[in-house]
mmJSON file of the N, C-alpha and C atoms, coordinates in Angstrom:
{"data_MODEL":{"atom_site":{
"group_PDB":["ATOM","ATOM","ATOM","ATOM","ATOM","ATOM","ATOM","ATOM","ATOM","ATOM","ATOM","ATOM","ATOM","ATOM","ATOM","ATOM","ATOM","ATOM","ATOM","ATOM","ATOM","ATOM","ATOM","ATOM","ATOM","ATOM","ATOM","ATOM","ATOM","ATOM","ATOM","ATOM","ATOM","ATOM","ATOM","ATOM","ATOM","ATOM","ATOM","ATOM","ATOM","ATOM","ATOM","ATOM","ATOM","ATOM","ATOM","ATOM","ATOM","ATOM","ATOM","ATOM","ATOM","ATOM","ATOM","ATOM","ATOM","ATOM","ATOM","ATOM","ATOM","ATOM","ATOM","ATOM","ATOM","ATOM","ATOM","ATOM","ATOM","ATOM","ATOM","ATOM","ATOM","ATOM","ATOM","ATOM","ATOM","ATOM","ATOM","ATOM","ATOM","ATOM","ATOM","ATOM","ATOM","ATOM","ATOM","ATOM","ATOM","ATOM","ATOM","ATOM","ATOM","ATOM","ATOM","ATOM","ATOM","ATOM","ATOM","ATOM","ATOM","ATOM","ATOM","ATOM","ATOM","ATOM","ATOM","ATOM","ATOM","ATOM","ATOM","ATOM","ATOM","ATOM","ATOM","ATOM","ATOM","ATOM","ATOM","ATOM","ATOM","ATOM","ATOM","ATOM","ATOM","ATOM","ATOM","ATOM","ATOM","ATOM","ATOM","ATOM","ATOM","ATOM","ATOM","ATOM","ATOM","ATOM","ATOM","ATOM","ATOM","ATOM","ATOM","ATOM","ATOM","ATOM","ATOM","ATOM","ATOM","ATOM","ATOM","ATOM","ATOM","ATOM","ATOM","ATOM","ATOM","ATOM","ATOM","ATOM","ATOM","ATOM","ATOM","ATOM","ATOM","ATOM","ATOM","ATOM","ATOM","ATOM","ATOM","ATOM","ATOM","ATOM","ATOM","ATOM","ATOM","ATOM","ATOM","ATOM","ATOM","ATOM","ATOM","ATOM","ATOM","ATOM"],
"id":[1,2,3,4,5,6,7,8,9,10,11,12,13,14,15,16,17,18,19,20,21,22,23,24,25,26,27,28,29,30,31,32,33,34,35,36,37,38,39,40,41,42,43,44,45,46,47,48,49,50,51,52,53,54,55,56,57,58,59,60,61,62,63,64,65,66,67,68,69,70,71,72,73,74,75,76,77,78,79,80,81,82,83,84,85,86,87,88,89,90,91,92,93,94,95,96,97,98,99,100,101,102,103,104,105,106,107,108,109,110,111,112,113,114,115,116,117,118,119,120,121,122,123,124,125,126,127,128,129,130,131,132,133,134,135,136,137,138,139,140,141,142,143,144,145,146,147,148,149,150,151,152,153,154,155,156,157,158,159,160,161,162,163,164,165,166,167,168,169,170,171,172,173,174,175,176,177,178,179,180,181,182,183,184,185,186],
"type_symbol":["N","C","C","N","C","C","N","C","C","N","C","C","N","C","C","N","C","C","N","C","C","N","C","C","N","C","C","N","C","C","N","C","C","N","C","C","N","C","C","N","C","C","N","C","C","N","C","C","N","C","C","N","C","C","N","C","C","N","C","C","N","C","C","N","C","C","N","C","C","N","C","C","N","C","C","N","C","C","N","C","C","N","C","C","N","C","C","N","C","C","N","C","C","N","C","C","N","C","C","N","C","C","N","C","C","N","C","C","N","C","C","N","C","C","N","C","C","N","C","C","N","C","C","N","C","C","N","C","C","N","C","C","N","C","C","N","C","C","N","C","C","N","C","C","N","C","C","N","C","C","N","C","C","N","C","C","N","C","C","N","C","C","N","C","C","N","C","C","N","C","C","N","C","C","N","C","C","N","C","C","N","C","C","N","C","C"],
"label_atom_id":["N","CA","C","N","CA","C","N","CA","C","N","CA","C","N","CA","C","N","CA","C","N","CA","C","N","CA","C","N","CA","C","N","CA","C","N","CA","C","N","CA","C","N","CA","C","N","CA","C","N","CA","C","N","CA","C","N","CA","C","N","CA","C","N","CA","C","N","CA","C","N","CA","C","N","CA","C","N","CA","C","N","CA","C","N","CA","C","N","CA","C","N","CA","C","N","CA","C","N","CA","C","N","CA","C","N","CA","C","N","CA","C","N","CA","C","N","CA","C","N","CA","C","N","CA","C","N","CA","C","N","CA","C","N","CA","C","N","CA","C","N","CA","C","N","CA","C","N","CA","C","N","CA","C","N","CA","C","N","CA","C","N","CA","C","N","CA","C","N","CA","C","N","CA","C","N","CA","C","N","CA","C","N","CA","C","N","CA","C","N","CA","C","N","CA","C","N","CA","C","N","CA","C","N","CA","C","N","CA","C","N","CA","C","N","CA","C"],
"label_alt_id":[null,null,null,null,null,null,null,null,null,null,null,null,null,null,null,null,null,null,null,null,null,null,null,null,null,null,null,null,null,null,null,null,null,null,null,null,null,null,null,null,null,null,null,null,null,null,null,null,null,null,null,null,null,null,null,null,null,null,null,null,null,null,null,null,null,null,null,null,null,null,null,null,null,null,null,null,null,null,null,null,null,null,null,null,null,null,null,null,null,null,null,null,null,null,null,null,null,null,null,null,null,null,null,null,null,null,null,null,null,null,null,null,null,null,null,null,null,null,null,null,null,null,null,null,null,null,null,null,null,null,null,null,null,null,null,null,null,null,null,null,null,null,null,null,null,null,null,null,null,null,null,null,null,null,null,null,null,null,null,null,null,null,null,null,null,null,null,null,null,null,null,null,null,null,null,null,null,null,null,null,null,null,null,null,null,null],
"label_comp_id":["MET","MET","MET","GLN","GLN","GLN","PHE","PHE","PHE","LEU","LEU","LEU","VAL","VAL","VAL","HIS","HIS","HIS","SER","SER","SER","LYS","LYS","LYS","THR","THR","THR","ILE","ILE","ILE","ALA","ALA","ALA","GLU","GLU","GLU","LEU","LEU","LEU","GLU","GLU","GLU","TYR","TYR","TYR","ASP","ASP","ASP","GLY","GLY","GLY","LYS","LYS","LYS","THR","THR","THR","CYS","CYS","CYS","HIS","HIS","HIS","LEU","LEU","LEU","ARG","ARG","ARG","VAL","VAL","VAL","VAL","VAL","VAL","TYR","TYR","TYR","LYS","LYS","LYS","ASP","ASP","ASP","GLY","GLY","GLY","ARG","ARG","ARG","VAL","VAL","VAL","ARG","ARG","ARG","SER","SER","SER","VAL","VAL","VAL","PRO","PRO","PRO","ASP","ASP","ASP","MET","MET","MET","ALA","ALA","ALA","PRO","PRO","PRO","THR","THR","THR","LEU","LEU","LEU","VAL","VAL","VAL","LEU","LEU","LEU","LYS","LYS","LYS","ILE","ILE","ILE","VAL","VAL","VAL","ALA","ALA","ALA","GLN","GLN","GLN","VAL","VAL","VAL","PRO","PRO","PRO","VAL","VAL","VAL","GLU","GLU","GLU","ARG","ARG","ARG","SER","SER","SER","PRO","PRO","PRO","TYR","TYR","TYR","LEU","LEU","LEU","MET","MET","MET","ARG","ARG","ARG","THR","THR","THR","ALA","ALA","ALA","ILE","ILE","ILE"],
"label_asym_id":["A","A","A","A","A","A","A","A","A","A","A","A","A","A","A","A","A","A","A","A","A","A","A","A","A","A","A","A","A","A","A","A","A","A","A","A","A","A","A","A","A","A","A","A","A","A","A","A","A","A","A","A","A","A","A","A","A","A","A","A","A","A","A","A","A","A","A","A","A","A","A","A","A","A","A","A","A","A","A","A","A","A","A","A","A","A","A","A","A","A","A","A","A","A","A","A","A","A","A","A","A","A","A","A","A","A","A","A","A","A","A","A","A","A","A","A","A","A","A","A","A","A","A","A","A","A","A","A","A","A","A","A","A","A","A","A","A","A","A","A","A","A","A","A","A","A","A","A","A","A","A","A","A","A","A","A","A","A","A","A","A","A","A","A","A","A","A","A","A","A","A","A","A","A","A","A","A","A","A","A","A","A","A","A","A","A"],
"label_entity_id":["1","1","1","1","1","1","1","1","1","1","1","1","1","1","1","1","1","1","1","1","1","1","1","1","1","1","1","1","1","1","1","1","1","1","1","1","1","1","1","1","1","1","1","1","1","1","1","1","1","1","1","1","1","1","1","1","1","1","1","1","1","1","1","1","1","1","1","1","1","1","1","1","1","1","1","1","1","1","1","1","1","1","1","1","1","1","1","1","1","1","1","1","1","1","1","1","1","1","1","1","1","1","1","1","1","1","1","1","1","1","1","1","1","1","1","1","1","1","1","1","1","1","1","1","1","1","1","1","1","1","1","1","1","1","1","1","1","1","1","1","1","1","1","1","1","1","1","1","1","1","1","1","1","1","1","1","1","1","1","1","1","1","1","1","1","1","1","1","1","1","1","1","1","1","1","1","1","1","1","1","1","1","1","1","1","1"],
"label_seq_id":[1,1,1,2,2,2,3,3,3,4,4,4,5,5,5,6,6,6,7,7,7,8,8,8,9,9,9,10,10,10,11,11,11,12,12,12,13,13,13,14,14,14,15,15,15,16,16,16,17,17,17,18,18,18,19,19,19,20,20,20,21,21,21,22,22,22,23,23,23,24,24,24,25,25,25,26,26,26,27,27,27,28,28,28,29,29,29,30,30,30,31,31,31,32,32,32,33,33,33,34,34,34,35,35,35,36,36,36,37,37,37,38,38,38,39,39,39,40,40,40,41,41,41,42,42,42,43,43,43,44,44,44,45,45,45,46,46,46,47,47,47,48,48,48,49,49,49,50,50,50,51,51,51,52,52,52,53,53,53,54,54,54,55,55,55,56,56,56,57,57,57,58,58,58,59,59,59,60,60,60,61,61,61,62,62,62],
"pdbx_PDB_ins_code":[null,null,null,null,null,null,null,null,null,null,null,null,null,null,null,null,null,null,null,null,null,null,null,null,null,null,null,null,null,null,null,null,null,null,null,null,null,null,null,null,null,null,null,null,null,null,null,null,null,null,null,null,null,null,null,null,null,null,null,null,null,null,null,null,null,null,null,null,null,null,null,null,null,null,null,null,null,null,null,null,null,null,null,null,null,null,null,null,null,null,null,null,null,null,null,null,null,null,null,null,null,null,null,null,null,null,null,null,null,null,null,null,null,null,null,null,null,null,null,null,null,null,null,null,null,null,null,null,null,null,null,null,null,null,null,null,null,null,null,null,null,null,null,null,null,null,null,null,null,null,null,null,null,null,null,null,null,null,null,null,null,null,null,null,null,null,null,null,null,null,null,null,null,null,null,null,null,null,null,null,null,null,null,null,null,null],
"Cartn_x":[26.178,26.242,27.564,28.151,29.411,29.224,29.638,29.529,30.921,31.349,32.607,32.316,33.112,32.87,34.034,33.727,34.764,34.754,35.447,35.565,37.04,37.344,38.741,39.346,38.528,39.08,38.569,37.33,36.736,36.844,37.28,37.399,36.155,35.632,34.441,33.698,32.436,31.576,31.066,31.132,30.595,29.554,28.359,27.281,26.76,26.694,26.137,24.732,23.739,22.354,21.906,22.537,22.143,22.559,23.774,24.28,24.175,23.717,23.617,24.962,25.998,27.364,27.906,28.373,28.944,30.453,31.149,32.617,33.044,33.866,34.35,35.828,36.183,37.575,38.059,39.086,39.639,40.727,41.007,42.015,43.421,43.675,45.007,45.159,44.127,44.216,43.539,43.165,42.481,41.103,40.654,39.33,38.619,37.393,36.573,35.292,34.804,33.566,32.539,31.3,30.203,29.132,28.942,27.924,26.527,25.52,24.112,23.717,24.113,23.78,22.494,21.499,20.213,20.372,19.682,19.787,19.387,18.43,18.007,19.12,19.924,21.049,22.125,22.362,23.353,22.913,21.634,21.131,21.254,21.042,21.207,22.662,23.586,25.016,25.393,24.975,25.303,24.651,23.452,22.754,23.459,24.208,24.896,26.216,26.71,27.967,27.696,28.453,28.2,28.429,27.616,27.717,28.949,29.672,30.859,30.426,31.044,30.722,31.656,31.199,31.998,31.173,31.703,30.963,30.644,31.571,31.33,30.135,30.12,29.01,27.697,27.738,26.51,25.98,26.859,26.423,25.878,26.543,26.113,24.762,24.563,23.309,22.15,22.421,21.353,21.167],
"Cartn_y":[21.279,20.562,20.904,19.925,20.136,19.741,20.632,20.388,20.429,19.329,19.334,19.942,20.914,21.665,21.446,21.186,21.008,22.229,23.279,24.482,24.859,25.909,26.302,26.855,27.483,28.144,27.598,27.123,26.697,25.187,24.747,23.318,22.788,23.545,23.071,24.225,23.984,24.908,24.176,24.831,24.258,25.226,24.701,25.553,25.024,25.9,25.553,26.135,25.265,25.7,26.358,26.017,26.609,28.067,28.365,29.735,30.493,29.834,30.435,31.003,30.209,30.627,29.788,30.454,29.773,29.934,28.832,28.827,28.341,29.138,28.81,28.457,27.261,26.819,26.805,27.6,27.69,26.643,26.322,25.301,25.715,27.018,27.467,27.556,27.117,27.067,28.213,29.262,30.378,29.945,30.578,30.293,31.62,31.715,32.911,32.497,33.35,33.077,34.148,33.717,34.636,34.407,35.385,35.217,35.545,35.061,35.364,35.04,33.886,33.45,32.631,33.054,32.353,30.997,29.964,28.633,28.622,29.457,29.489,29.996,30.932,31.427,30.363,29.591,28.51,27.489,27.138,26.184,26.732,28.023,28.624,28.558,28.795,28.723,27.304,26.329,24.93,24.48,24.948,24.559,25.079,26.16,26.731,26.041,25.233,24.514,23.38,23.306,22.247,20.855,19.928,18.551,17.897,17.142,16.443,15.29,15.171,14.091,12.919,12.045,10.904,9.636,8.639,7.387,6.738,6.839,6.254,6.929,8.258,8.974,8.694,8.568,8.281,6.898,5.908,4.563,4.57,5.323,5.388,6.078,7.14,7.893,7.086,6.284,5.478,4.235],
"Cartn_z":[46.362,45.107,44.433,43.833,43.137,41.683,40.785,39.358,38.75,38.149,37.41,36.049,35.672,34.449,33.501,32.252,31.235,30.327,30.753,29.938,29.867,29.136,28.968,30.249,31.089,32.271,33.599,33.659,34.924,35.081,36.27,36.553,37.248,38.214,38.917,39.575,39.827,40.556,41.785,42.917,44.151,44.688,44.978,45.463,46.785,47.772,49.079,49.155,49.128,49.119,50.41,51.519,52.808,52.91,52.454,52.552,51.235,50.167,48.821,48.382,48.56,48.269,47.118,46.05,44.89,44.926,44.771,44.74,43.366,42.683,41.345,41.44,40.979,40.985,39.538,39.268,37.92,37.719,36.473,36.166,36.573,36.643,37.047,38.564,39.313,40.76,41.492,40.774,41.433,41.91,42.976,43.531,43.768,43.297,43.515,44.217,45.078,45.793,45.471,45.298,45.018,46.086,46.982,48.02,47.497,48.191,47.897,46.461,45.979,44.619,44.672,43.917,43.891,43.206,43.694,43.085,41.614,41.234,39.827,38.923,39.408,38.606,38.449,39.495,39.414,38.373,38.374,37.384,35.973,35.78,34.454,34.0,34.935,34.601,34.199,34.99,34.707,33.405,33.112,31.885,30.641,30.757,29.6,29.299,30.226,30.007,29.025,27.93,26.95,27.536,27.114,27.584,26.975,27.79,27.297,26.401,25.27,24.338,24.621,25.466,25.871,25.691,24.972,24.814,26.158,27.114,28.432,29.109,29.066,29.696,28.981,27.677,26.932,27.305,27.42,27.815,29.235,30.12,31.51,31.628,30.873,30.934,30.38,29.362,28.744,29.558],
"occupancy":[1.0,1.0,1.0,1.0,1.0,1.0,1.0,1.0,1.0,1.0,1.0,1.0,1.0,1.0,1.0,1.0,1.0,1.0,1.0,1.0,1.0,1.0,1.0,1.0,1.0,1.0,1.0,1.0,1.0,1.0,1.0,1.0,1.0,1.0,1.0,1.0,1.0,1.0,1.0,1.0,1.0,1.0,1.0,1.0,1.0,1.0,1.0,1.0,1.0,1.0,1.0,1.0,1.0,1.0,1.0,1.0,1.0,1.0,1.0,1.0,1.0,1.0,1.0,1.0,1.0,1.0,1.0,1.0,1.0,1.0,1.0,1.0,1.0,1.0,1.0,1.0,1.0,1.0,1.0,1.0,1.0,1.0,1.0,1.0,1.0,1.0,1.0,1.0,1.0,1.0,1.0,1.0,1.0,1.0,1.0,1.0,1.0,1.0,1.0,1.0,1.0,1.0,1.0,1.0,1.0,1.0,1.0,1.0,1.0,1.0,1.0,1.0,1.0,1.0,1.0,1.0,1.0,1.0,1.0,1.0,1.0,1.0,1.0,1.0,1.0,1.0,1.0,1.0,1.0,1.0,1.0,1.0,1.0,1.0,1.0,1.0,1.0,1.0,1.0,1.0,1.0,1.0,1.0,1.0,1.0,1.0,1.0,1.0,1.0,1.0,1.0,1.0,1.0,1.0,1.0,1.0,1.0,1.0,1.0,1.0,1.0,1.0,1.0,1.0,1.0,1.0,1.0,1.0,1.0,1.0,1.0,1.0,1.0,1.0,1.0,1.0,1.0,1.0,1.0,1.0,1.0,1.0,1.0,1.0,1.0,1.0],
"B_iso_or_equiv":[0.0,0.0,0.0,0.0,0.0,0.0,0.0,0.0,0.0,0.0,0.0,0.0,0.0,0.0,0.0,0.0,0.0,0.0,0.0,0.0,0.0,0.0,0.0,0.0,0.0,0.0,0.0,0.0,0.0,0.0,0.0,0.0,0.0,0.0,0.0,0.0,0.0,0.0,0.0,0.0,0.0,0.0,0.0,0.0,0.0,0.0,0.0,0.0,0.0,0.0,0.0,0.0,0.0,0.0,0.0,0.0,0.0,0.0,0.0,0.0,0.0,0.0,0.0,0.0,0.0,0.0,0.0,0.0,0.0,0.0,0.0,0.0,0.0,0.0,0.0,0.0,0.0,0.0,0.0,0.0,0.0,0.0,0.0,0.0,0.0,0.0,0.0,0.0,0.0,0.0,0.0,0.0,0.0,0.0,0.0,0.0,0.0,0.0,0.0,0.0,0.0,0.0,0.0,0.0,0.0,0.0,0.0,0.0,0.0,0.0,0.0,0.0,0.0,0.0,0.0,0.0,0.0,0.0,0.0,0.0,0.0,0.0,0.0,0.0,0.0,0.0,0.0,0.0,0.0,0.0,0.0,0.0,0.0,0.0,0.0,0.0,0.0,0.0,0.0,0.0,0.0,0.0,0.0,0.0,0.0,0.0,0.0,0.0,0.0,0.0,0.0,0.0,0.0,0.0,0.0,0.0,0.0,0.0,0.0,0.0,0.0,0.0,0.0,0.0,0.0,0.0,0.0,0.0,0.0,0.0,0.0,0.0,0.0,0.0,0.0,0.0,0.0,0.0,0.0,0.0,0.0,0.0,0.0,0.0,0.0,0.0],
"pdbx_formal_charge":[null,null,null,null,null,null,null,null,null,null,null,null,null,null,null,null,null,null,null,null,null,null,null,null,null,null,null,null,null,null,null,null,null,null,null,null,null,null,null,null,null,null,null,null,null,null,null,null,null,null,null,null,null,null,null,null,null,null,null,null,null,null,null,null,null,null,null,null,null,null,null,null,null,null,null,null,null,null,null,null,null,null,null,null,null,null,null,null,null,null,null,null,null,null,null,null,null,null,null,null,null,null,null,null,null,null,null,null,null,null,null,null,null,null,null,null,null,null,null,null,null,null,null,null,null,null,null,null,null,null,null,null,null,null,null,null,null,null,null,null,null,null,null,null,null,null,null,null,null,null,null,null,null,null,null,null,null,null,null,null,null,null,null,null,null,null,null,null,null,null,null,null,null,null,null,null,null,null,null,null,null,null,null,null,null,null],
"auth_seq_id":[1,1,1,2,2,2,3,3,3,4,4,4,5,5,5,6,6,6,7,7,7,8,8,8,9,9,9,10,10,10,11,11,11,12,12,12,13,13,13,14,14,14,15,15,15,16,16,16,17,17,17,18,18,18,19,19,19,20,20,20,21,21,21,22,22,22,23,23,23,24,24,24,25,25,25,26,26,26,27,27,27,28,28,28,29,29,29,30,30,30,31,31,31,32,32,32,33,33,33,34,34,34,35,35,35,36,36,36,37,37,37,38,38,38,39,39,39,40,40,40,41,41,41,42,42,42,43,43,43,44,44,44,45,45,45,46,46,46,47,47,47,48,48,48,49,49,49,50,50,50,51,51,51,52,52,52,53,53,53,54,54,54,55,55,55,56,56,56,57,57,57,58,58,58,59,59,59,60,60,60,61,61,61,62,62,62],
"auth_comp_id":["MET","MET","MET","GLN","GLN","GLN","PHE","PHE","PHE","LEU","LEU","LEU","VAL","VAL","VAL","HIS","HIS","HIS","SER","SER","SER","LYS","LYS","LYS","THR","THR","THR","ILE","ILE","ILE","ALA","ALA","ALA","GLU","GLU","GLU","LEU","LEU","LEU","GLU","GLU","GLU","TYR","TYR","TYR","ASP","ASP","ASP","GLY","GLY","GLY","LYS","LYS","LYS","THR","THR","THR","CYS","CYS","CYS","HIS","HIS","HIS","LEU","LEU","LEU","ARG","ARG","ARG","VAL","VAL","VAL","VAL","VAL","VAL","TYR","TYR","TYR","LYS","LYS","LYS","ASP","ASP","ASP","GLY","GLY","GLY","ARG","ARG","ARG","VAL","VAL","VAL","ARG","ARG","ARG","SER","SER","SER","VAL","VAL","VAL","PRO","PRO","PRO","ASP","ASP","ASP","MET","MET","MET","ALA","ALA","ALA","PRO","PRO","PRO","THR","THR","THR","LEU","LEU","LEU","VAL","VAL","VAL","LEU","LEU","LEU","LYS","LYS","LYS","ILE","ILE","ILE","VAL","VAL","VAL","ALA","ALA","ALA","GLN","GLN","GLN","VAL","VAL","VAL","PRO","PRO","PRO","VAL","VAL","VAL","GLU","GLU","GLU","ARG","ARG","ARG","SER","SER","SER","PRO","PRO","PRO","TYR","TYR","TYR","LEU","LEU","LEU","MET","MET","MET","ARG","ARG","ARG","THR","THR","THR","ALA","ALA","ALA","ILE","ILE","ILE"],
"auth_asym_id":["A","A","A","A","A","A","A","A","A","A","A","A","A","A","A","A","A","A","A","A","A","A","A","A","A","A","A","A","A","A","A","A","A","A","A","A","A","A","A","A","A","A","A","A","A","A","A","A","A","A","A","A","A","A","A","A","A","A","A","A","A","A","A","A","A","A","A","A","A","A","A","A","A","A","A","A","A","A","A","A","A","A","A","A","A","A","A","A","A","A","A","A","A","A","A","A","A","A","A","A","A","A","A","A","A","A","A","A","A","A","A","A","A","A","A","A","A","A","A","A","A","A","A","A","A","A","A","A","A","A","A","A","A","A","A","A","A","A","A","A","A","A","A","A","A","A","A","A","A","A","A","A","A","A","A","A","A","A","A","A","A","A","A","A","A","A","A","A","A","A","A","A","A","A","A","A","A","A","A","A","A","A","A","A","A","A"],
"auth_atom_id":["N","CA","C","N","CA","C","N","CA","C","N","CA","C","N","CA","C","N","CA","C","N","CA","C","N","CA","C","N","CA","C","N","CA","C","N","CA","C","N","CA","C","N","CA","C","N","CA","C","N","CA","C","N","CA","C","N","CA","C","N","CA","C","N","CA","C","N","CA","C","N","CA","C","N","CA","C","N","CA","C","N","CA","C","N","CA","C","N","CA","C","N","CA","C","N","CA","C","N","CA","C","N","CA","C","N","CA","C","N","CA","C","N","CA","C","N","CA","C","N","CA","C","N","CA","C","N","CA","C","N","CA","C","N","CA","C","N","CA","C","N","CA","C","N","CA","C","N","CA","C","N","CA","C","N","CA","C","N","CA","C","N","CA","C","N","CA","C","N","CA","C","N","CA","C","N","CA","C","N","CA","C","N","CA","C","N","CA","C","N","CA","C","N","CA","C","N","CA","C","N","CA","C","N","CA","C","N","CA","C","N","CA","C","N","CA","C"],
"pdbx_PDB_model_num":[1,1,1,1,1,1,1,1,1,1,1,1,1,1,1,1,1,1,1,1,1,1,1,1,1,1,1,1,1,1,1,1,1,1,1,1,1,1,1,1,1,1,1,1,1,1,1,1,1,1,1,1,1,1,1,1,1,1,1,1,1,1,1,1,1,1,1,1,1,1,1,1,1,1,1,1,1,1,1,1,1,1,1,1,1,1,1,1,1,1,1,1,1,1,1,1,1,1,1,1,1,1,1,1,1,1,1,1,1,1,1,1,1,1,1,1,1,1,1,1,1,1,1,1,1,1,1,1,1,1,1,1,1,1,1,1,1,1,1,1,1,1,1,1,1,1,1,1,1,1,1,1,1,1,1,1,1,1,1,1,1,1,1,1,1,1,1,1,1,1,1,1,1,1,1,1,1,1,1,1,1,1,1,1,1,1]
}}}
């Protein structure tokens, strides 16, 4: 699963459910990997990211 993140430092999160491996891509190009990440923790991380306030996304979601 790939999650595009709109934060000051993180650009995206990539999670491989088969290997339970989380890859964090920062906006400055750095990449960090976290092995053995439980799916529930990934969902908690993604849930804490604020939702982007975009009229396009709001129209698309509705």
